[in-house]
C-alpha positions in Angstrom: -2.2 -22.2 3.9 -2.1 -19.2 1.6 0.0 -16.8 -0.3 0.0 -13.1 -0.4 2.0 -10.4 -2.2 3.4 -7.3 -0.7 6.3 -5.0 -1.4 9.5 -5.5 0.5 8.9 -2.4 2.6 5.5 -3.7 3.7 6.7 -7.2 4.8 6.7 -7.7 8.5 8.7 -10.8 9.5 6.6 -12.9 11.8 7.0 -16.5 13.0 5.6 -18.8 10.3 6.1 -16.3 7.4 8.8 -16.4 4.8 9.7 -13.8 2.3 10.4 -15.1 -1.2 11.9 -12.4 -3.4 10.6 -12.2 -7.0 12.7 -10.3 -9.5 10.5 -9.7 -12.5 10.5 -6.4 -14.3 6.9 -7.2 -15.6 5.4 -7.2 -12.2 4.0 -4.0 -10.7 1.9 -2.8 -7.8 -0.5 0.1 -8.0 -1.7 2.0 -5.0 -5.0 3.9 -4.6 -6.0 6.5 -2.1 -9.7 7.2 -1.6 -12.2 8.4 0.9 -16.0 9.1 1.1 -16.9 12.2 -0.8 -18.6 13.6 2.3 -15.3 13.5 4.2 -12.9 14.8 1.5 -12.8 18.3 3.0 -11.9 17.3 6.5 -8.5 18.9 7.4 -6.6 15.7 8.0 -8.0 13.9 4.9 -7.4 17.0 2.7 -3.8 17.3 4.0 -3.1 13.6 3.2 -4.5 14.1 -0.3 -2.4 17.3 -0.8 0.8 15.4 0.2 -0.1 12.3 -1.9 -0.9 14.4 -5.0 2.2 16.6 -4.8 
């Protein structure tokens, strides 16, 4: 048994899982985007960062 927290858009309904909505303005989720420094200039990775930082 366990509990996990995801945003509503990330929840995938599967057998045995139940979504329990929590309405609390003090809760927040932060996202981070990172990669290895040696890969930061690869075209696909650079494009992703360009879109994310726009």
